[in-house]
C-alpha positions in Angstrom: -50.6 -3.5 10.4 -49.6 -5.0 7.4 -45.9 -6.0 6.2 -45.3 -5.1 2.4 -43.3 -8.4 1.6 -42.9 -7.3 -1.8 -41.2 -4.2 -1.0 -39.2 -6.1 1.2 -38.0 -8.3 -1.6 -37.3 -5.5 -3.9 -35.0 -3.8 -1.0 -33.1 -7.0 -0.8 -32.6 -7.5 -4.3 -31.3 -3.9 -4.6 -28.9 -4.7 -1.5 -27.6 -7.7 -2.8 -26.8 -6.0 -6.2 -25.1 -3.4 -4.6 -23.2 -5.8 -2.5 -22.0 -7.7 -6.1 -20.7 -4.1 -7.2 -18.8 -3.5 -3.9 -17.2 -7.0 -4.5 -16.1 -6.0 -8.1 -14.7 -2.8 -6.7 -12.9 -4.7 -4.0 -11.6 -7.1 -6.4 -10.4 -4.2 -8.7 -8.7 -2.4 -6.0 -6.9 -5.8 -4.8 -5.7 -6.3 -8.3 -4.7 -2.6 -8.7 -2.7 -2.7 -5.4 -0.9 -6.4 -6.4 0.1 -4.9 -9.9 1.1 -1.6 -8.3 3.1 -3.3 -5.5 4.8 -5.5 -7.9 5.7 -2.9 -10.2 7.3 -0.8 -7.7 8.9 -3.5 -5.8 10.7 -4.5 -9.4 11.7 -0.8 -9.7 13.0 -0.7 -6.1 15.2 -4.0 -6.9 16.7 -2.7 -10.1 17.7 0.6 -8.3 19.2 -1.4 -5.5 21.2 -3.4 -8.0 22.1 -0.2 -9.8 23.5 1.1 -6.6 25.4 -1.9 -5.6 27.1 -2.0 -8.9 27.9 1.9 -8.6 29.1 1.5 -5.3 31.5 -1.2 -6.7 32.7 0.6 -9.4 33.1 4.0 -7.5 30.4 5.7 -9.5 27.5 8.0 -8.6 25.1 6.4 -6.1 21.5 6.2 -5.8 20.3 8.7 -3.2 18.8 7.1 -0.1 15.9 9.4 -0.5 15.2 7.6 -3.8 15.2 4.5 -2.4 13.2 4.9 0.5 10.5 6.9 -1.6 10.2 3.7 -3.7 9.8 1.7 -0.7 7.2 4.0 0.9 5.0 4.1 -2.2 4.9 0.3 -2.2 8.2 -0.9 -3.5 9.4 -2.3 0.0 9.3 -5.7 -1.0 11.4 -5.7 -3.6 13.8 -3.5 -1.6 13.8 -6.1 1.2 14.3 -9.1 -1.2 17.3 -7.1 -3.0 19.1 -5.9 0.0 19.2 -9.5 1.2 20.1 -11.1 -2.0 22.7 -8.2 -3.0 23.7 -8.0 0.5 23.3 -4.2 -0.1 22.4 -1.7 2.6 22.3 -4.5 5.3 25.0 -2.7 7.8 23.9 0.8 7.7 21.6 0.8 10.8 20.2 4.4 10.3 19.1 3.3 6.5 17.9 0.2 7.8 15.8 1.9 10.8 14.1 4.2 8.0 13.7 1.4 5.5 11.5 -0.2 8.5 9.8 3.1 9.0 8.7 3.4 5.5 7.2 -0.3 5.3 5.3 0.1 8.2 4.2 3.7 6.9 2.8 2.0 3.7 1.5 -1.3 5.2 -0.5 1.4 7.6 -1.8 3.7 4.6 -3.1 0.4 2.7 -4.7 -1.1 5.9 -6.3 2.2 6.3 -7.4 2.5 2.8 -8.5 -1.0 2.7 -10.4 -0.8 5.9 -12.2 2.5 5.0 -12.9 1.6 1.4 -12.7 -2.3 1.3 
């Protein structure tokens, strides 16, 4: 029995080429996720600041559902930083619990997608 080493070499080259394509897709996915998280975090932080200002001026507030919605889609880092810097939404325990749940859901979804496709 003989082994066709030329065929094995061609297979290896194709496999390495496929890995390079996958690495590029992985990098693109990571870059896209980073950009999305930064953008969603900025939006969430601005919403926190707007809500804080509205509360101080006794004006119409941003709905908690809106703040939590932006948090669950990736804006939780901005929401967390804004809440600490502005000292906003830090005492309302029910909100903080829902915020942590939103952050954990986002992290779980990202980890699942990363594990499955990354």
